[in-house]
TORVEX-543118 format. One record per residue (C-alpha): residue number from 1; residue in one letter; x, y, z. Coordinates in pm, 1 decimal. Each point is the difference from the previous one (the first is absolute). Layout:
<sites>
NUM, A, X, Y, Z
...
</sites>
This chain:
<sites>
1, M, 9157.0, 7875.8, 13590.0
2, T, -147.4, 320.3, 119.0
3, A, -41.8, 303.5, -203.4
4, A, 276.8, 172.9, 178.2
5, Q, 234.6, -287.2, -68.2
6, A, -97.5, 3.5, -363.7
7, D, 72.2, 368.9, -13.7
8, L, 345.4, -57.6, 154.1
9, A, 82.2, -276.8, -240.5
10, G, -104.6, 217.7, -287.0
11, A, 219.4, 279.8, 123.1
12, R, 301.6, -223.7, 35.2
13, N, -59.5, -113.6, -368.3
14, E, 6.1, 349.8, -120.1
15, F, 340.1, 54.7, 154.9
16, H, 130.9, -305.7, -197.0
17, R, -122.1, 117.1, -350.0
18, P, 283.8, 109.3, -232.8
19, A, 9.9, 377.7, -37.8
20, A, -79.4, 156.1, -332.0
21, P, 321.6, 100.9, -180.4
22, A, 109.1, 350.6, 80.6
23, I, -64.3, 252.5, -277.4
24, G, 195.5, 329.5, -0.6
25, I, -82.2, 312.8, -198.7
26, D, 308.5, 168.9, -140.0
27, T, 127.3, 254.9, -251.7
28, P, 92.0, -183.1, -325.5
29, R, 368.5, -30.2, -88.7
30, V, 154.5, -34.2, -350.8
31, E, 70.1, -363.4, 88.1
32, D, -379.3, -52.2, 27.1
33, G, -59.9, 103.5, -355.7
34, A, 17.8, -352.0, -151.4
35, A, -240.1, -148.5, 258.9
36, I, -247.6, 290.1, -46.3
37, W, 12.3, -55.3, -371.7
38, R, -72.4, -374.1, 58.1
39, I, -293.7, 70.0, 228.6
40, A, -137.2, 245.3, -264.5
41, R, 46.6, -246.5, -276.2
42, D, -158.2, -283.8, 197.1
43, S, -303.6, 207.7, 89.0
44, E, -130.9, -46.9, -357.8
45, V, -197.4, 321.2, 27.6
46, L, 251.8, 275.5, 20.9
47, D, 161.0, 150.8, -301.8
48, L, 354.0, -129.6, 22.1
49, N, 265.7, 257.6, -29.7
50, S, 357.5, -86.8, -89.6
51, S, 213.6, -144.9, 276.0
52, Y, 231.4, 307.9, -43.8
53, S, -301.2, 232.9, 98.9
54, Y, -57.1, -182.7, 324.9
55, L, 372.2, 43.4, 85.1
56, L, -34.4, 376.4, -65.6
57, W, -319.4, 15.7, 189.4
58, C, 165.6, -148.3, 308.0
59, R, 277.5, 251.9, -31.9
60, D, -192.3, 316.5, -104.5
61, F, -342.4, -50.1, 159.9
62, A, 88.7, -197.0, 317.6
63, A, -129.5, 279.6, 218.5
64, T, -353.8, -49.6, -143.3
65, S, 6.7, -377.7, -36.7
66, L, -5.7, -286.9, 249.6
67, V, 67.2, -373.1, 3.7
68, A, -129.7, -268.4, 235.0
69, R, 271.0, -241.5, 102.6
70, G, -51.8, -361.5, 106.0
71, A, 181.2, -169.2, 275.3
72, D, 299.0, -53.9, -227.0
73, G, 24.2, 370.1, -71.8
74, E, -101.4, -32.7, -367.4
75, P, -276.0, 208.9, -154.3
76, I, -339.5, -173.4, 4.8
77, A, -205.8, 315.5, -107.0
78, F, 48.6, 360.0, -107.0
79, V, -165.9, 326.0, -68.4
80, T, 168.1, 266.4, -216.7
81, G, -91.7, 354.4, -31.9
82, Y, 104.1, 356.0, -57.1
83, L, -104.6, 356.2, 75.1
84, R, -153.9, 170.7, -298.8
85, P, 227.9, 280.2, -100.7
86, Q, -288.0, 236.6, -83.8
87, R, -197.4, -105.2, 311.7
88, P, 259.4, -80.2, 278.5
89, R, -287.3, -69.4, 249.4
90, T, -104.3, -291.7, -219.3
91, L, 156.5, -353.7, 39.5
92, V, -29.5, -198.3, -318.5
93, V, -0.2, -367.5, 72.3
94, W, 160.5, -159.5, -305.7
95, Q, -18.0, -377.0, 83.5
96, V, -95.6, -224.7, 287.0
97, A, 59.6, -368.8, 3.8
98, V, 14.9, -290.2, 238.0
99, D, 178.2, -330.9, -66.7
100, H, -242.2, -288.2, -59.1
101, A, 95.9, -181.1, 321.8
102, H, -83.5, 312.8, 216.6
103, R, -324.3, 112.8, -151.0
104, G, -326.1, 12.1, 196.1
105, R, 149.9, 138.3, 311.4
106, G, -73.8, 374.7, -52.0
107, L, 377.8, 69.2, -78.3
108, A, -80.7, 238.6, -295.2
109, G, -217.3, 208.8, 241.8
110, V, 266.0, -2.9, 262.9
111, L, 254.6, 125.9, -249.5
112, L, -225.2, 272.4, -134.1
113, D, -90.7, 121.6, 349.7
114, A, 378.2, -7.0, 100.1
115, L, 97.1, 199.7, -316.2
116, T, -261.4, 269.0, 51.2
117, A, 91.8, 30.2, 363.1
118, R, 367.0, 41.5, -105.8
119, V, -78.1, 289.9, -257.8
120, A, -251.0, 171.2, 233.4
121, G, 269.6, 208.3, 149.3
122, Q, 57.1, 141.4, -349.7
123, G, -348.8, 143.0, -12.3
124, V, -147.2, -268.4, -224.2
125, D, -375.7, 11.4, 15.6
126, T, -90.5, -189.4, -319.3
127, V, 68.3, -341.5, -157.0
128, E, -29.6, -73.5, -359.9
129, T, 37.9, -319.1, -186.1
130, T, -135.4, -155.8, -321.0
131, V, -189.5, -333.6, -13.4
132, T, -117.3, -192.4, -299.0
133, P, -367.3, -109.1, -0.1
134, D, 98.4, -371.7, 22.7
135, N, 227.3, 47.7, 309.7
136, T, -242.2, -76.0, 273.5
137, A, 266.9, -47.5, 272.3
138, S, 122.7, 346.0, -44.3
139, D, -349.1, 151.9, -21.8
140, R, -79.8, -172.4, 335.4
141, L, 338.3, 115.6, 146.9
142, F, -46.8, 364.9, -85.8
143, T, -367.5, 4.7, 78.0
144, S, 64.7, -141.2, 339.5
145, Y, 289.9, 237.7, 61.3
146, A, -232.0, 304.6, -66.7
147, E, -261.6, -156.9, 227.7
148, R, 256.3, -51.1, 284.7
149, R, 104.3, 371.8, -37.6
150, G, -348.6, 133.7, -27.5
151, A, 108.8, 164.0, -320.5
152, S, -174.5, 53.6, -332.1
153, L, 90.7, -212.8, -295.6
154, E, -48.0, 147.9, -349.3
155, R, 47.9, -205.6, -316.1
156, E, 47.3, 116.5, -352.9
157, V, 168.3, -146.3, -307.9
158, L, 351.1, 149.2, -14.4
159, F, 129.4, -194.6, -298.8
160, D, -233.3, -152.9, -255.1
161, G, 108.2, -342.6, -124.8
162, G, 45.4, 134.9, -342.1
163, L, 292.1, 200.1, 106.5
164, F, 217.0, -300.7, 68.2
165, P, 208.9, -127.1, -296.9
166, E, -87.5, -364.9, 38.7
167, G, -366.4, 69.4, -79.7
168, T, -132.3, -250.8, 263.8
169, H, 59.5, 199.2, 325.2
170, Q, -303.2, 71.3, 212.7
171, P, -58.6, 353.7, 105.4
172, E, 185.2, 124.5, 305.5
173, V, -250.0, 148.5, 249.8
174, L, 130.8, 266.7, 229.3
175, Y, -84.7, -55.8, 366.0
176, R, 27.6, 326.4, 202.7
177, I, -29.1, -46.9, 367.1
178, S, -12.3, 310.0, 228.7
179, P, 48.9, 120.9, 264.2
180, I, 210.1, -278.4, 152.7
181, A, 51.3, 104.7, 355.2
182, A, 278.5, -213.2, 160.5
</sites>
């Protein structure tokens, strides 16, 4: 077989590979609240809110949140956020999580980029979030987000662990990323 024939055979095989499942980015609906709660619970790193709060989040903060949907239309990842009332040009990212079966594909970064592109028209130029020191995945996510944007990343302890009633909570470190040109 010549090199050209081998290239042709390889090209034919590429056309017969099954396509990766389609993933859509969408606004969360109230009906997604239970799935988002399960993804947050199964993440094993996020502070789990009540299922009721995820339903409210999908109703009241849908404009500043996104879900990734699998081929079946069900949520497989989410990012929730809100605009700070005292600083409306600041998007606070509350939680980001990806279902275990869909991790390692950059989906959290895609959601974060899509959300900030969505709110850019509202004059948002800063992203804030908090990350505990043991959450290396979130640290990598927000550090790489700042790098992709060419933005500065400032870190400072926002809430010391002693402020939390359970007494075992790690400090919540504020990450402030700015400017976030779209």
